[in-house]
Structure formats: structure tokens, C-alpha cells
DRENPANU-999881 format. One record per residue (C-alpha): residue number from 1; residue in one letter; y, z, x. Coordinates in Angstrom, 2 decimals, decimal comma, padded with zeros to 5 digits, always signed. Layout:
<vodos>
<vodo NUM "a" <Y Z X>> ...
</vodos>
This chain:
<vodos>
<vodo 1 "m" <+015,40 +012,50 +009,41>> <vodo 2 "d" <+012,75 +012,27 +007,32>> <vodo 3 "l" <+009,43 +010,22 +007,87>> <vodo 4 "a" <+009,96 +007,17 +005,46>> <vodo 5 "r" <+013,70 +007,21 +006,27>> <vodo 6 "s" <+012,18 +006,69 +010,11>> <vodo 7 "i" <+009,82 +003,92 +009,52>> <vodo 8 "v" <+012,12 +002,20 +007,19>> <vodo 9 "e" <+014,78 +001,96 +010,49>> <vodo 10 "l" <+011,49 +000,65 +012,58>> <vodo 11 "f" <+011,04 -002,25 +009,62>> <vodo 12 "a" <+014,76 -003,36 +009,22>> <vodo 13 "r" <+015,57 -003,62 +012,96>> <vodo 14 "s" <+013,08 -006,09 +013,36>> <vodo 15 "q" <+013,87 -009,21 +011,78>> <vodo 16 "i" <+012,80 -009,40 +008,40>> <vodo 17 "s" <+011,01 -013,12 +008,37>> <vodo 18 "s" <+011,71 -015,43 +005,64>> <vodo 19 "d" <+007,75 -016,35 +005,65>> <vodo 20 "p" <+006,13 -013,88 +003,09>> <vodo 21 "k" <+003,04 -013,86 +004,56>> <vodo 22 "v" <+004,62 -012,34 +007,80>> <vodo 23 "w" <+006,82 -010,11 +005,94>> <vodo 24 "g" <+003,69 -009,03 +003,74>> <vodo 25 "q" <+002,07 -008,32 +006,76>> <vodo 26 "r" <+004,28 -006,16 +008,26>> <vodo 27 "a" <+005,01 -004,19 +005,40>> <vodo 28 "e" <+001,01 -003,74 +005,58>> <vodo 29 "a" <+001,28 -002,83 +009,35>> <vodo 30 "l" <+004,00 -000,19 +008,90>> <vodo 31 "s" <+002,41 +001,08 +005,66>> <vodo 32 "a" <-000,60 +002,24 +007,30>> <vodo 33 "l" <+001,66 +003,55 +010,17>> <vodo 34 "y" <+003,50 +005,79 +007,62>> <vodo 35 "l" <+000,59 +007,09 +005,87>> <vodo 36 "r" <-001,54 +007,90 +009,57>> <vodo 37 "l" <+001,87 +009,77 +010,19>> <vodo 38 "k" <+001,37 +011,63 +006,50>> <vodo 39 "g" <-001,89 +012,83 +007,66>> <vodo 40 "y" <-003,85 +009,76 +006,24>> <vodo 41 "r" <-007,04 +008,65 +007,76>> <vodo 42 "i" <-007,06 +005,32 +007,56>> <vodo 43 "l" <-010,61 +004,35 +006,56>> <vodo 44 "e" <-009,91 -000,07 +005,84>> <vodo 45 "r" <-007,48 -002,49 +005,77>> <vodo 46 "n" <-007,37 -005,82 +004,21>> <vodo 47 "w" <-011,16 -004,63 +002,57>> <vodo 48 "r" <-012,29 -007,53 +001,06>> <vodo 49 "r" <-014,59 -008,78 -001,41>> <vodo 50 "r" <-015,75 -011,52 -004,10>> <vodo 51 "g" <-012,49 -011,26 -006,23>> <vodo 52 "g" <-009,91 -009,72 -004,33>> <vodo 53 "e" <-008,68 -007,14 -002,06>> <vodo 54 "i" <-007,27 -003,33 -001,46>> <vodo 55 "d" <-004,66 -003,10 +001,41>> <vodo 56 "i" <-005,27 +000,25 +002,37>> <vodo 57 "i" <-008,34 +002,67 +001,82>> <vodo 58 "a" <-007,71 +005,84 +003,01>> <vodo 59 "e" <-008,40 +009,71 +002,85>> <vodo 60 "k" <-006,01 +012,69 +003,04>> <vodo 61 "g" <-008,58 +015,64 +002,31>> <vodo 62 "s" <-010,88 +015,62 -000,61>> <vodo 63 "t" <-008,71 +012,77 -002,41>> <vodo 64 "l" <-009,87 +008,60 -001,66>> <vodo 65 "v" <-006,72 +006,64 -001,71>> <vodo 66 "f" <-006,73 +003,09 -002,52>> <vodo 67 "v" <-003,15 +001,47 -001,42>> <vodo 68 "e" <-001,18 -001,81 -002,99>> <vodo 69 "v" <+000,96 -002,57 -000,74>> <vodo 70 "k" <+003,91 -004,59 -002,26>> <vodo 71 "a" <+006,85 -006,46 -000,48>> <vodo 72 "r" <+009,76 -008,20 -001,59>> <vodo 73 "r" <+012,85 -009,53 -000,42>> <vodo 74 "g" <+015,94 -009,65 -002,84>> <vodo 75 "a" <+015,51 -009,31 -006,54>> <vodo 76 "r" <+014,87 -012,55 -007,66>> <vodo 77 "f" <+011,70 -012,17 -008,21>> <vodo 78 "g" <+011,51 -008,45 -009,69>> <vodo 79 "s" <+010,58 -005,24 -008,02>> <vodo 80 "p" <+007,86 -004,89 -006,01>> <vodo 81 "e" <+006,36 -002,00 -007,99>> <vodo 82 "e" <+006,28 -004,73 -011,00>> <vodo 83 "a" <+003,88 -007,09 -009,18>> <vodo 84 "l" <+001,16 -004,45 -009,90>> <vodo 85 "t" <+000,52 -005,80 -013,18>> <vodo 86 "p" <-001,87 -005,00 -016,02>> <vodo 87 "t" <-004,33 -007,59 -014,28>> <vodo 88 "k" <-003,91 -006,52 -011,13>> <vodo 89 "r" <-004,65 -002,54 -012,03>> <vodo 90 "k" <-007,88 -003,97 -013,49>> <vodo 91 "r" <-008,96 -006,21 -010,69>> <vodo 92 "l" <-007,96 -003,20 -007,74>> <vodo 93 "l" <-010,11 -000,87 -010,01>> <vodo 94 "t" <-012,91 -003,13 -009,92>> <vodo 95 "l" <-012,94 -003,65 -006,03>> <vodo 96 "a" <-012,15 +000,23 -005,62>> <vodo 97 "q" <-015,93 +000,75 -007,97>> <vodo 98 "i" <-017,40 -001,39 -005,39>> <vodo 99 "y" <-016,41 +000,38 -002,71>> <vodo 100 "l" <-017,33 +003,33 -004,11>> <vodo 101 "s" <-020,98 +002,16 -004,87>> <vodo 102 "s" <-021,12 +002,45 -000,99>> <vodo 103 "y" <-018,80 +005,57 -000,14>> <vodo 104 "k" <-020,58 +007,50 +002,10>> <vodo 105 "g" <-017,66 +010,33 +002,19>> <vodo 106 "k" <-016,89 +013,37 +000,28>> <vodo 107 "a" <-014,11 +012,74 -001,55>> <vodo 108 "q" <-013,46 +014,47 -004,82>> <vodo 109 "r" <-010,73 +012,53 -006,20>> <vodo 110 "v" <-009,80 +009,11 -006,05>> <vodo 111 "r" <-006,32 +008,12 -006,69>> <vodo 112 "l" <-004,38 +004,51 -006,57>> <vodo 113 "d" <-001,08 +004,66 -004,42>> <vodo 114 "v" <+001,53 +002,07 -004,56>> <vodo 115 "l" <+003,77 +001,45 -001,49>> <vodo 116 "a" <+006,74 -000,34 -002,50>> <vodo 117 "w" <+008,88 -002,78 +000,46>> <vodo 118 "r" <+012,26 -004,31 -000,81>> <vodo 119 "a" <+014,60 -005,90 +001,67>> <vodo 120 "e" <+018,27 -007,25 +001,18>> <vodo 121 "g" <+019,58 -008,61 +003,90>> <vodo 122 "r" <+019,08 -005,78 +006,30>> <vodo 123 "k" <+018,87 -003,03 +004,37>> <vodo 124 "v" <+015,28 -001,93 +003,96>> <vodo 125 "e" <+013,72 +000,24 +001,34>> <vodo 126 "l" <+010,01 +001,82 +001,15>> <vodo 127 "k" <+008,83 +003,45 -002,09>> <vodo 128 "h" <+005,89 +005,46 -002,11>> <vodo 129 "w" <+004,21 +005,83 -005,66>> <vodo 130 "e" <+001,68 +008,63 -005,47>> <vodo 131 "g" <-001,50 +008,20 -008,18>> <vodo 132 "v" <-000,67 +005,36 -010,05>> <vodo 133 "l" <-004,24 +005,88 -011,13>> <vodo 134 "e" <-006,19 +009,23 -010,63>> <vodo 135 "h" <-009,70 +009,77 -011,68>> <vodo 136 "e" <-011,64 +013,04 -010,04>> 
</vodos>
């Protein structure tokens, strides 16, 4: 069984909360676990500045990765990845620039990933979209 499937099953076994905030917090916590197990080093979680928040900031090799976690129950509000609107992308890029202005690491590349969680009943699905935006 692959890593993503194992984490998705762990998520599915936990009670899927009807509270969107709780659901989002669980998705973020399991996303950080997923990334760690895939060899990422988590630098920040819920990094907040004026104008917004970046869910996870991590490094993998020479790449600094800003991760947006999106979680949806059902399809009523569209897919999780559809929630990354142009406005949200712009906000994330602005926040990433602020973070980079004080970043002391040695990353040679910067990338924005999306971890998209979707639940339909007890079925949970995770998609990792790498490199939604990239810059060297």
C-alpha cells in the first residue's frame, strides 16, 4: 500500500467532522505527516502575516515548497483544487515573497503545491499537485 493511501485510510477511519474548521485542521495535520513521510522537512505550519496564511512551508532537497491545503466534503462547493482561485494564488505569492525576504536557507527553487482532500461519506481521497507555480 502506498503512503498516500495509508494516510487517506487513517483520515477515513477518524470521524469526518461536519465542522469545516475541524475538518480543515485534520487535513492540515495529516498533510504535514504525509509530507514528512515523503522526505520533506517542515519549516512552518500556519505561517501568518498581514494579508493571509500559508498552510505549510517545507523544504525538500534544494526546493522550498509553499503548500496550500484544501479540503472539501462532497462536491457542493466544487473540488478542493478549484478553491485555489487566481486571487488566492496572488495572495499566496505575495506571502511567499514576504517569507523569502527573511529566508536563510539554501533553496535554489521555489514551488507552490496543493494538497487536495475530498470526502464523500466515508470515502476520502488525497491528490498532491506539485508545482502549481514554480520559480528558480
